[in-house]
C-alpha positions in Angstrom: 13.1 -0.6 2.9 10.8 -3.3 1.0 8.9 -6.0 3.1 8.7 -9.2 0.7 5.9 -11.2 2.4 5.5 -14.6 0.5 2.2 -16.7 0.7 3.1 -20.3 1.4 1.1 -23.4 2.0 3.9 -26.3 2.7 7.2 -26.6 4.0 8.7 -26.8 0.5 7.2 -23.5 -0.4 8.2 -21.8 2.9 11.8 -23.1 2.2 11.7 -21.6 -1.3 10.3 -18.3 -0.1 13.3 -18.3 2.5 15.9 -19.0 -0.1 14.3 -16.3 -2.5 14.7 -13.6 0.2 11.3 -13.4 1.9 11.1 -11.3 5.1 8.0 -12.7 6.3 5.7 -15.6 5.4 2.0 -15.6 5.1 0.9 -19.3 5.9 -2.4 -20.7 4.6 -3.8 -23.9 3.0 -5.7 -24.5 0.0 -4.1 -21.7 -2.2 -6.3 -23.0 -5.1 -9.3 -21.4 -3.5 -7.5 -18.3 -2.2 -6.4 -19.6 1.0 -7.9 -21.2 4.1 -6.8 -21.5 7.6 -3.6 -23.5 7.7 -2.6 -26.7 9.8 -1.0 -26.3 13.2 1.1 -29.2 12.7 2.6 -28.0 9.5 3.2 -24.5 11.2 5.3 -26.4 13.9 7.4 -28.0 11.1 8.0 -24.4 9.6 8.7 -22.8 12.7 11.2 -25.4 13.7 13.2 -25.2 10.6 12.9 -21.5 9.5 13.6 -18.3 11.5 11.3 -16.0 9.5 8.1 -14.5 11.0 5.0 -16.4 10.2 1.5 -14.7 10.0 -1.4 -17.3 9.7 -4.4 -16.6 7.4 -7.6 -17.1 9.3 -10.4 -18.0 6.9 -12.7 -20.8 7.7 -14.0 -21.4 4.2 -13.9 -20.2 0.4 -16.3 -17.6 -0.9 -17.3 -14.4 0.8 -16.1 -12.7 3.9 -19.6 -12.5 5.6 -19.1 -14.8 8.6 -21.8 -16.3 11.0 -21.3 -16.3 14.7 -20.4 -20.0 14.5 -17.7 -19.2 12.0 -16.3 -16.5 14.0 -16.2 -18.7 17.2 -14.4 -21.3 15.0 -11.8 -18.8 13.9 -11.3 -17.7 17.5 -10.5 -21.4 18.5 -8.2 -21.9 15.4 -6.3 -18.8 16.4 -5.6 -20.0 19.7 -4.4 -23.4 18.5 -2.0 -21.7 15.9 -0.7 -19.2 18.6 0.3 -22.2 20.8 1.9 -23.7 17.6 4.2 -20.7 17.2 2.3 -18.2 15.0 4.0 -14.6 15.0 0.8 -12.9 13.9 -2.6 -13.3 12.0 -4.2 -12.2 8.8 -7.9 -11.7 9.3 -10.9 -9.9 7.8 -14.7 -9.9 8.1 -17.4 -7.7 6.2 -20.9 -6.7 6.7 -23.6 -7.4 4.0 -23.2 -3.7 3.2 -19.7 -4.1 2.3 -18.2 -2.4 5.4 -15.6 -4.0 7.9 -17.6 -5.8 10.5 -16.3 -4.2 13.6 -17.9 -6.5 16.2 -16.5 -9.5 14.5 -13.1 -7.8 13.9 -12.9 -6.9 17.6 -13.6 -10.6 18.6 -11.0 -11.9 16.4 -8.5 -9.3 17.6 -9.1 -10.2 21.1 -8.3 -13.8 20.3 -5.2 -12.6 18.6 -4.0 -11.4 22.2 -1.8 -8.6 20.9 -0.1 -10.5 18.1 0.5 -8.4 15.0 -2.5 -8.4 12.6 -2.8 -7.8 8.9 -6.2 -7.0 7.3 -6.4 -9.5 4.3 -7.7 -8.7 0.9 -11.4 -8.5 2.0 -10.6 -4.9 1.7 -10.6 -5.2 -2.1 -14.3 -6.2 -2.2 -15.2 -3.8 0.2 -17.7 -0.8 -0.5 -15.2 1.9 0.1 -11.4 1.2 0.4 -10.5 4.1 2.1 -13.2 3.8 4.7 -12.1 0.2 5.2 -8.6 1.3 5.7 -9.6 4.1 8.3 -11.7 1.5 10.2 -8.6 -1.0 10.2 -6.3 1.9 11.4 -8.8 2.7 14.3 -8.8 -1.0 15.3 -4.9 -1.1 15.6 -4.0 -3.3 12.8 -0.7 -2.7 11.6 -0.8 -4.1 8.0 -3.4 -3.9 5.2 -2.8 -6.3 2.2 -4.5 -5.0 -1.0 -4.3 -4.9 -4.8 -6.2 -1.7 -4.8 -9.4 -3.4 -5.4 -8.4 -4.7 -8.7 -7.5 -8.0 -10.1 -3.9 -7.0 -9.9 -1.9 -4.3 -8.3 -1.0 -2.7 -11.8 -4.7 -2.2 -12.5 -5.3 -0.8 -8.9 -2.6 1.7 -9.0 -4.8 4.7 -8.5 -6.5 3.3 -5.5 -3.3 2.0 -4.2 -1.8 5.6 -4.4 -4.9 7.0 -2.5 -4.2 4.4 0.2 -0.5 5.2 0.6 -1.6 9.0 0.8 -4.2 8.0 3.6 -1.4 5.9 5.3 1.0 8.9 5.5 -2.0 11.3 6.6 -3.0 9.0 9.5 0.4 7.4 10.2 -1.7 4.4 9.7 -1.1 0.6 9.0 1.5 -0.2 6.4 0.1 -0.9 2.9 1.2 -4.3 1.6 0.7 -4.4 -2.2 -0.2 -7.7 -3.4 -1.6 -9.5 -6.7 0.9 -9.3 -9.6 3.9 -8.1 -7.6 6.7 -9.8 -9.6 9.9 -9.1 -11.5 8.0 -7.7 -14.5 7.0 -4.8 -12.2 10.7 -4.0 -11.9 11.2 -4.3 -15.6 8.5 -1.9 -16.2 10.1 0.7 -14.0 13.4 0.2 -15.6 11.8 0.8 -19.0 9.9 3.9 -17.7 13.0 5.7 -16.5 15.4 4.6 -19.2 17.4 7.4 -20.7 16.0 9.9 -17.9 17.2 11.6 -14.9 14.9 10.5 -12.0 14.9 10.7 -8.2 13.4 8.4 -5.8 11.8 10.3 -2.8 9.5 9.2 0.2 9.2 8.5 3.7 12.1 6.8 5.5 12.1 3.0 5.4 9.7 2.5 2.6 12.1 1.0 0.0 13.8 3.5 -2.2 17.3 2.0 -1.8 15.8 -1.6 -2.0 14.1 -0.7 -5.5 17.5 0.7 -6.6 19.1 -2.6 -5.6 16.5 -4.4 -7.7 17.1 -2.4 -10.6 20.8 -2.5 -10.5 22.0 -5.3 -8.2 25.7 -4.2 -8.6 24.9 -1.0 -6.4 24.6 -3.2 -3.3 23.2 -0.1 -1.4 22.9 -0.7 2.2 19.3 -1.2 3.7 18.1 -1.5 7.2 16.2 -4.7 8.5 12.4 -4.8 8.3 10.6 -4.0 11.6 8.0 -6.6 12.3 6.0 -3.8 14.3 5.9 -1.3 11.5 6.3 -3.5 8.4 8.9 -1.3 6.8 12.9 -0.7 7.2 14.7 1.9 9.1 16.4 4.9 7.7 19.6 4.2 6.1 20.2 6.7 3.2 21.9 9.9 4.7 22.8 11.9 1.7 21.7 12.4 -2.0 23.6 10.4 -4.5 23.4 10.1 -8.2 23.8 6.6 -9.6 24.3 5.7 -13.4 22.3 2.6 -14.3 23.7 2.7 -17.8 22.3 3.6 -21.2 21.9 7.2 -20.2 19.8 6.4 -17.0 20.5 8.3 -13.8 18.6 7.7 -10.6 19.1 9.9 -7.4 18.7 8.1 -4.2 17.5 10.7 -1.4 17.2 10.4 2.3 13.8 9.7 3.7 11.6 12.0 5.6 9.0 11.5 8.4 7.1 14.7 7.6 6.6 17.3 4.8 6.4 21.0 5.9 4.4 23.3 3.6 4.5 26.3 5.9 7.4 28.1 4.2 6.3 27.6 0.7 5.0 30.4 -1.5 1.2 30.6 -1.5 -0.7 30.1 -4.6 -4.2 31.6 -5.3 -6.9 29.3 -6.4 -6.9 31.0 -10.0 -3.2 30.0 -10.5 -3.4 26.6 -9.3 -4.2 25.0 -12.5 -1.0 26.2 -14.0 1.0 24.1 -11.3 -0.3 20.9 -12.9 1.6 20.3 -16.0 -0.8 17.5 -17.2 -3.6 20.2 -17.3 -1.6 22.4 -19.7 -3.0 21.0 -23.1 -6.5 21.5 -22.0 -6.2 25.0 -20.3 -8.1 27.6 -22.3 -10.4 25.0 -24.1 -13.1 25.1 -21.3 -16.6 26.5 -22.0 -16.1 29.2 -19.5 -12.9 31.3 -19.3 -12.8 31.3 -15.5 -13.5 27.5 -15.3 -12.3 26.0 -11.9 -12.4 22.5 -13.4 -14.7 21.2 -10.6 -18.3 21.1 -11.6 -18.5 23.4 -14.6 -20.2 22.2 -17.9 -17.9 22.1 -20.8 -14.6 21.6 -18.7 -11.9 20.3 -21.0 -9.9 19.2 -17.9 -12.6 16.8 -16.6 -13.2 15.5 -20.1 -9.6 14.6 -20.5 -9.9 13.0 -17.0 -12.9 11.0 -18.2 -10.9 9.9 -21.4 -8.2 8.6 -19.2 -5.8 11.3 -20.3 -5.2 12.6 -16.9 -4.3 10.5 -13.9 -7.2 10.5 -11.4 -4.9 10.9 -8.4 -3.5 14.0 -9.9 -7.0 15.3 -10.3 -7.9 14.4 -6.7 -4.8 16.4 -5.6 -5.9 19.3 -7.5 -9.3 19.3 -6.0 -7.9 19.0 -2.4 -5.3 21.8 -3.0 -8.1 24.0 -4.6 -10.1 23.8 -1.5 -7.1 24.9 0.6 -6.3 27.6 -2.0 -9.7 29.2 -2.1 -9.3 30.0 1.5 -6.3 32.2 0.8 -7.0 35.9 0.6 -5.0 38.2 -1.8 -3.6 40.3 1.0 -1.9 37.3 2.6 0.4 37.2 -0.5 1.7 40.7 0.3 
């Protein structure tokens, strides 16, 4: 299931978020400068009226995320005040001058949070290595990472978001909360992309397959589970495969989620044959400078040239490279 978190800076915007179907609020002040630490009295007002979980953004000033010791101490005092005012969790982040997660500062802030759920905010989007920052957040026990994929909008950061989602599944790490540009237009784009086609939604349990179908076609009214505040995603609700007609020749299959993906029983593929498993490589096969090109570092590679021109999705090529490293360890006799 989806988790819809809405950023609010007033009681009126919190009410609107609740009416619009928000599952959780990120509460801040000064949205015009990207958000700053909010006011405790206003938090009390929101908590007195609304029953939504509220995570408070902790940011002492506008600008970068390189904080002094005095600023970290100020944030810790503000966290204590907001905890007393009813905050359910916090949204924090601090970087080093080198662009890595500032681990000592983060540990100090986490201690101040006292075990409350924590989101790493979009400081990750200006960090040197998003995946390394995500790993560091996972090691700290943070449960959610808010990111646009290092870009100005989630649409432009889609390749990096895909890499972070794979890393989440690999590590069973923090939930990836996609921000910046998430709106109804995204659903409209998806609707246009699958129009007149037969598609299937697959993925881990509770990540939002049925919820997306409900957004595409509200008349379906598919059952969805409640959002877990701890996990940041829903619970398994789809128990069989069902094909839905969305009109205009568009059909979508909703499938049960899974918690793991077992490849042990799949047919083994030798490294020389792997390229044929990637349909998007097909137009370029046989056009490389060398007939036995592995499409890794060889000069005159048509596949990598297509990648550089944007004709092959980077995430697909990264998948090929990872699988090639695995396939080259397979010996021919293992296939017999």
